[in-house]
C-alpha positions in Angstrom: 0.1 0.0 0.1 2.9 2.5 0.8 4.2 1.9 -2.6 1.0 2.9 -4.3 0.7 5.9 -1.9 4.3 7.0 -2.6 3.6 7.0 -6.2 0.3 8.7 -6.1 2.0 11.4 -4.0 4.9 11.7 -6.4 2.3 12.3 -9.5 0.7 14.9 -7.5 4.0 16.7 -6.7 4.7 16.6 -10.4 1.4 18.2 -11.3 2.1 21.1 -8.7 5.9 21.5 -9.4 6.1 20.4 -13.3 9.0 18.2 -12.4 9.5 14.6 -13.4 11.0 11.8 -11.3 10.7 10.4 -7.9 12.1 12.5 -4.9 13.2 9.5 -2.6 13.9 11.8 0.2 10.2 13.0 0.3 9.1 9.3 -0.2 11.0 8.3 3.0 9.6 11.2 5.1 6.1 10.4 4.1 6.4 6.7 4.9 8.1 7.7 8.4 5.2 10.2 8.9 2.5 7.6 8.3 4.4 5.0 10.3 4.6 7.5 13.2 0.9 8.3 13.0 -0.2 4.7 12.5 1.8 3.5 15.6 0.5 6.3 17.9 -3.2 5.9 16.8 -3.0 2.0 17.0 -2.1 2.8 20.8 -4.7 5.5 21.1 -2.2 8.2 21.5 -4.4 10.7 19.7 -2.4 13.7 21.0 0.2 12.4 18.6 -1.8 14.3 15.9 -1.2 17.5 17.8 2.3 16.8 18.0 2.6 15.8 14.5 0.8 19.1 13.4 3.3 21.2 15.6 6.3 19.5 14.0 4.8 20.2 10.5 4.1 23.7 11.2 7.6 24.3 12.6 9.2 22.8 9.6 7.1 24.8 7.5 8.0 28.4 9.0 11.4 28.4 7.6 10.3 28.1 3.6 10.1 31.3 1.6 8.9 31.3 -1.9 7.5 33.8 -4.2 3.9 34.7 -3.9 2.6 32.3 -6.7 5.0 29.7 -5.6 4.0 30.3 -2.0 0.2 29.5 -2.7 1.0 26.6 -4.8 3.3 24.9 -2.0 0.9 25.6 0.9 -2.0 24.0 -1.2 0.3 21.1 -2.0 1.5 21.0 1.9 -2.0 21.1 3.2 -3.4 18.4 0.9 -0.3 16.3 1.2 -0.6 16.4 5.0 -4.4 15.6 4.9 -3.9 12.7 2.9 -1.1 11.3 4.8 -3.1 11.6 8.2 -6.2 10.1 6.3 -4.1 7.0 5.1 -2.6 6.5 8.7 -6.0 6.6 10.0 -7.2 4.2 7.3 -4.5 1.9 8.2 -5.5 1.8 11.7 -9.0 1.1 11.0 -7.9 -2.0 8.9 -5.6 -3.0 11.7 -8.5 -2.9 14.4 -11.1 -4.3 12.2 -9.1 -6.6 10.1 -11.6 -9.7 10.8 -14.6 -7.4 10.3 -13.7 -6.5 6.7 -15.2 -9.4 4.3 -12.3 -9.2 1.8 -9.6 -9.6 4.5 -11.6 -12.1 6.4 -11.7 -14.5 3.4 -7.8 -13.9 2.9 -7.1 -14.9 6.5 -9.3 -17.9 6.9 
């Protein structure tokens, strides 16, 4: 699943920045973010979402772009973070309800 997510995010980045290719540093950071969020949420540490948001905000404060690039980056940044958190929540849902999901139940029994 993470490979699919990485390629989807890479395609979205190419649309926003008009660059071709994969940025493996960004892919690794995204995987690490989702891993952190998934582990925290599996253990019901919902305060990790606040911590994650604070970290993301702190790293974002140092970026400086021209006005046009600033809006593009903010849109990409917001959508990327929302998608990353959503994917982590989906992972936790699947993990906690694995046997309740018919497809996964059939695969495991």
